[in-house]
C-alpha positions in Angstrom: 59.7 86.1 -34.0 58.7 84.4 -30.8 55.1 83.8 -32.1 56.6 82.3 -35.3 58.7 79.9 -33.3 55.7 78.7 -31.2 53.7 78.2 -34.4 56.5 76.0 -35.9 56.7 73.9 -32.6 52.9 73.4 -32.6 53.0 72.3 -36.3 55.9 69.9 -35.6 53.9 68.4 -32.7 50.8 68.0 -34.8 52.8 66.2 -37.6 54.3 63.9 -35.0 51.0 63.0 -33.5 49.5 62.4 -36.9 52.4 60.1 -37.9 52.0 58.1 -34.7 48.3 57.7 -35.3 48.9 56.5 -38.8 51.5 54.0 -37.6 49.2 52.7 -34.9 46.4 52.1 -37.5 48.7 50.5 -40.1 50.2 48.0 -37.7 47.7 45.1 -37.0 47.2 43.7 -33.6 49.5 40.7 -33.3 47.5 37.4 -33.0 47.4 35.6 -29.7 50.0 32.9 -29.3 48.8 29.4 -29.9 49.1 26.8 -27.1 52.2 24.6 -27.5 51.0 21.4 -29.3 53.7 19.2 -27.7 52.7 20.1 -24.1 49.5 18.4 -23.1 47.7 20.0 -20.2 44.5 19.1 -18.3 41.5 17.7 -20.2 38.0 19.1 -19.7 35.1 17.0 -20.8 31.8 18.7 -21.6 28.5 16.7 -21.4 25.7 16.9 -23.9 22.1 18.0 -23.7 20.7 16.7 -20.4 24.1 17.2 -18.7 24.7 13.6 -17.7 28.3 13.1 -16.7 28.2 9.3 -16.3 29.3 8.3 -19.8 32.0 10.9 -19.8 33.4 9.6 -16.6 34.3 6.4 -18.4 36.4 8.4 -20.9 37.8 10.6 -18.1 39.0 7.5 -16.3 40.8 6.2 -19.4 42.6 9.6 -19.7 43.6 9.4 -16.0 45.0 6.0 -16.7 47.3 7.6 -19.2 48.5 10.1 -16.5 46.3 13.0 -17.6 44.3 15.2 -15.3 40.7 14.9 -16.6 37.6 16.7 -15.3 34.0 16.4 -16.4 32.4 19.9 -16.3 28.9 20.0 -14.7 26.7 22.3 -16.7 24.0 24.7 -15.4 20.4 23.6 -16.0 21.6 20.1 -16.9 22.8 21.4 -20.2 19.4 22.3 -21.5 19.7 26.0 -20.9 21.4 28.6 -23.1 24.6 27.0 -24.5 26.4 30.3 -23.9 25.8 29.9 -20.2 27.3 26.4 -20.5 30.3 28.0 -22.3 30.7 30.3 -19.3 30.8 27.2 -17.0 33.5 25.8 -19.2 35.4 29.0 -18.9 35.2 28.9 -15.1 36.5 25.3 -15.1 39.5 26.3 -17.3 40.3 29.2 -15.0 40.0 26.9 -12.0 42.5 24.5 -13.6 45.2 27.1 -13.4 46.7 25.7 -16.6 48.2 27.7 -19.4 46.3 25.5 -21.9 43.8 22.7 -21.9 42.4 20.0 -24.1 38.6 20.0 -24.5 36.3 17.1 -25.4 32.7 17.9 -26.2 30.1 15.2 -26.4 27.0 15.9 -28.5 25.8 19.5 -27.6 28.9 19.8 -25.5 30.8 20.1 -28.8 28.9 23.3 -29.5 29.8 24.5 -26.0 33.5 23.8 -26.6 33.3 25.7 -29.9 31.6 28.7 -28.3 34.3 28.9 -25.6 37.3 28.2 -28.0 36.1 30.9 -30.4 37.0 33.6 -27.8 39.8 31.7 -26.1 41.8 30.0 -28.9 45.1 30.7 -27.2 44.1 28.7 -24.1 43.2 25.4 -25.9 45.6 23.0 -27.5 43.1 20.4 -28.9 39.3 20.3 -29.3 37.6 16.9 -29.9 33.9 16.6 -30.5 31.9 13.4 -30.4 28.6 13.3 -32.4 28.1 17.0 -32.1 25.3 18.8 -34.1 27.6 21.5 -35.5 25.0 22.3 -38.2 21.9 21.4 -36.1 19.7 18.3 -35.8 16.3 17.6 -37.3 15.3 16.1 -33.9 15.5 19.6 -32.4 13.5 21.0 -35.4 10.7 18.4 -34.6 10.8 19.3 -30.9 10.5 23.0 -31.6 7.7 22.4 -34.1 5.5 19.8 -32.4 6.4 20.1 -28.7 7.7 23.6 -28.1 7.1 23.3 -24.3 9.6 20.4 -24.3 12.2 22.2 -26.3 14.1 24.6 -24.0 16.9 27.0 -24.9 19.6 24.5 -25.9 17.1 22.5 -28.0 16.1 25.7 -29.9 19.7 26.6 -30.4 20.3 23.2 -32.1 17.6 23.7 -34.7 19.4 24.0 -38.1 19.7 27.7 -39.0 19.4 28.9 -35.5 21.0 32.3 -34.6 23.6 30.5 -32.5 24.5 28.0 -35.1 24.6 30.6 -37.9 27.0 32.7 -35.8 29.2 29.8 -35.0 29.4 28.7 -38.6 29.8 32.1 -40.2 33.3 32.2 -41.6 35.9 30.0 -40.0 34.4 27.1 -38.2 37.7 26.1 -36.6 39.6 29.2 -35.4 43.4 29.1 -35.6 45.3 28.0 -32.5 43.9 24.6 -31.4 43.9 21.5 -33.5 40.4 20.0 -34.1 39.0 16.5 -34.4 35.3 15.6 -35.0 34.2 12.0 -34.6 30.7 10.7 -35.4 28.8 7.5 -36.1 26.7 7.0 -39.2 24.1 5.2 -37.0 23.4 8.3 -35.0 19.6 8.8 -34.6 19.9 11.8 -32.3 22.0 14.1 -34.4 20.3 13.8 -37.8 21.8 13.8 -40.3 24.8 12.3 -38.6 27.3 14.2 -40.9 26.0 17.4 -39.3 29.0 16.7 -37.1 31.4 17.5 -40.0 33.4 20.6 -39.2 35.3 22.6 -41.8 39.0 22.7 -40.9 38.9 19.8 -38.6 40.1 16.2 -38.9 36.7 14.6 -39.7 36.2 10.9 -39.0 33.0 9.0 -39.7 33.7 5.9 -37.6 32.1 3.4 -39.9 34.5 4.6 -42.7 37.4 3.8 -40.4 35.9 0.7 -38.8 33.5 -1.0 -41.3 30.8 -3.0 -39.5 31.1 -1.0 -36.3 27.7 -0.9 -34.5 27.5 2.3 -32.5 24.7 4.7 -31.7 24.8 8.2 -30.3 24.6 7.2 -26.6 27.5 4.7 -27.1 30.0 7.3 -28.4 31.6 8.3 -25.0 31.9 4.7 -23.7 33.0 3.1 -27.0 36.5 1.5 -26.7 37.1 2.5 -30.4 36.3 6.1 -29.6 38.4 6.0 -26.4 41.4 4.8 -28.4 41.0 7.5 -31.0 40.6 10.2 -28.4 43.7 9.1 -26.5 45.7 9.2 -29.8 44.3 12.6 -30.6 45.3 14.1 -27.3 48.8 12.7 -27.2 51.9 15.0 -27.4 52.4 14.0 -31.1 50.8 16.1 -33.9 47.1 15.4 -34.5 46.8 13.3 -37.6 43.9 11.7 -39.4 43.6 8.0 -38.2 44.2 5.5 -40.9 43.3 2.2 -39.1 40.5 1.1 -36.8 41.9 0.7 -33.3 42.1 -2.8 -32.0 41.7 -3.8 -28.3 
């Protein structure tokens, strides 16, 4: 009788454990909470290939003039090394900010850095803005890799269309849920070729000459352009991110 009772207790325990395991498997892990869109935080600006922070300081000053805390993130190896290492530098800057969420602006290759970071930290970023970023690569990197491989370091190779890094970034959802996304580019870009490589599925995409016919603007001019600055300030405001319908006027 005692042995039968023990057997029944063991069977009951096994059934309970099995049910708990089934429940744990059937209940999906809840998604991370998105950053509040109406609570702007600090802004982190990520330079492009070569790592120059000069142009981005102009944009950072404009943001500071609007009362925002804006920091240009220095990149290891002047931004020419592995873009994943640059994403680690951005992550360290976000941690140092102490903020619950941030806005990120990525110029040129800095847009890829922003995407690499946001892919794994979507709950920590409210808005992502990219300026002339080679989201699908640039033929210029292909030429460098083919004809001057010694002058095409890691970041250059990663911007070759079809690179392992780009294929990974663009496989599936190019704009993970959580942040709102804006991609701006100029049709006169001769660094990111073709210029519409900057188009990002799921983002608000703006070819500047479509919005501002006659605008003369090359790749280097993007971070210092008054038109771009106005659009970025609009995009990072507390209001919902919307596609701009008119060219900003000074």
